[in-house]
C-alpha positions as CSV (number, residue, x, y, z in Angstrom):
1,M,88.4,98.5,77.5
2,Y,86.3,97.1,80.3
3,I,85.9,93.6,81.6
4,Q,82.5,92.4,82.6
5,L,82.5,90.7,86.0
6,G,79.0,89.8,86.3
7,S,76.0,91.6,88.3
8,D,76.3,94.6,86.4
9,M,80.0,95.1,87.5
10,A,82.9,95.9,85.1
11,V,86.5,97.0,85.6
12,R,88.9,98.6,83.2
13,D,91.3,96.0,82.0
14,S,94.3,98.6,82.5
15,S,93.5,98.5,86.4
16,I,93.7,94.8,86.8
17,L,97.0,93.6,88.4
18,G,96.0,90.0,88.5
19,I,93.5,87.5,88.2
20,F,93.6,84.5,90.6
21,D,91.7,81.2,91.0
22,M,90.2,80.7,94.5
23,D,91.0,77.0,94.6
24,N,94.5,77.3,93.8
25,T,95.5,80.4,95.5
26,T,93.6,80.0,98.9
27,C,95.7,77.0,99.9
28,S,98.5,79.4,100.7
29,K,98.3,81.1,104.2
30,H,99.7,84.2,102.7
31,T,97.0,84.6,100.2
32,R,94.4,83.8,103.1
33,K,95.9,86.5,105.2
34,F,96.0,89.0,102.2
35,L,92.4,88.3,101.7
36,N,91.5,88.7,105.3
37,E,93.5,92.0,105.6
38,A,91.7,93.4,102.5
39,E,88.3,92.5,104.0
40,K,89.0,94.2,107.2
41,N,90.1,97.3,105.2
42,G,87.0,97.3,103.2
43,Q,88.7,96.7,100.0
44,V,86.8,93.5,98.9
45,I,83.8,93.8,96.7
46,T,81.7,90.6,96.3
47,V,80.3,90.5,92.7
48,C,78.5,87.0,93.0
49,D,75.7,85.5,94.9
50,D,77.3,82.1,94.9
51,L,80.7,80.9,96.1
52,P,83.4,82.9,94.1
53,K,85.7,81.1,91.7
54,S,88.2,83.7,91.3
55,F,89.3,87.1,92.4
56,L,90.8,90.1,90.7
57,L,93.2,92.5,92.3
58,T,92.9,95.9,90.7
59,S,94.6,99.4,91.5
60,E,92.8,102.6,90.1
61,Y,93.1,106.2,91.4
62,G,95.5,105.0,94.0
63,M,93.0,102.6,95.6
64,D,93.6,98.9,95.7
65,R,90.5,96.7,95.3
66,V,89.7,93.0,95.4
67,Y,86.7,91.6,93.4
68,L,85.2,88.3,94.2
69,C,83.8,86.9,91.1
70,Q,81.7,83.8,89.9
71,F,83.6,83.3,86.7
72,N,86.8,81.2,86.7
73,A,90.2,82.8,86.0
74,A,90.6,81.3,82.5
75,T,87.2,82.8,81.5
76,L,88.3,86.3,82.7
77,E,91.7,86.0,81.0
78,K,89.8,85.3,77.8
79,R,87.6,88.3,78.1
80,M,90.7,90.4,78.3
81,K,92.0,89.3,74.9
């Protein structure tokens, strides 16, 4: 099954490792460091035009990706059910 992230972007639900709320998780310096490193490595894909509300960590075909999404984490979790 696929999860729609917006802007014609969808990912397989089996490849999702985690769904994280930007407001709650970016308070941690570890999360900010992780996102900065992912950006430097070209692993971040921005799906929205506005400020992102959540991010998804995925792993598929041996490649880790971070998707910045306009939907909040609770909405994405509901879409997985």
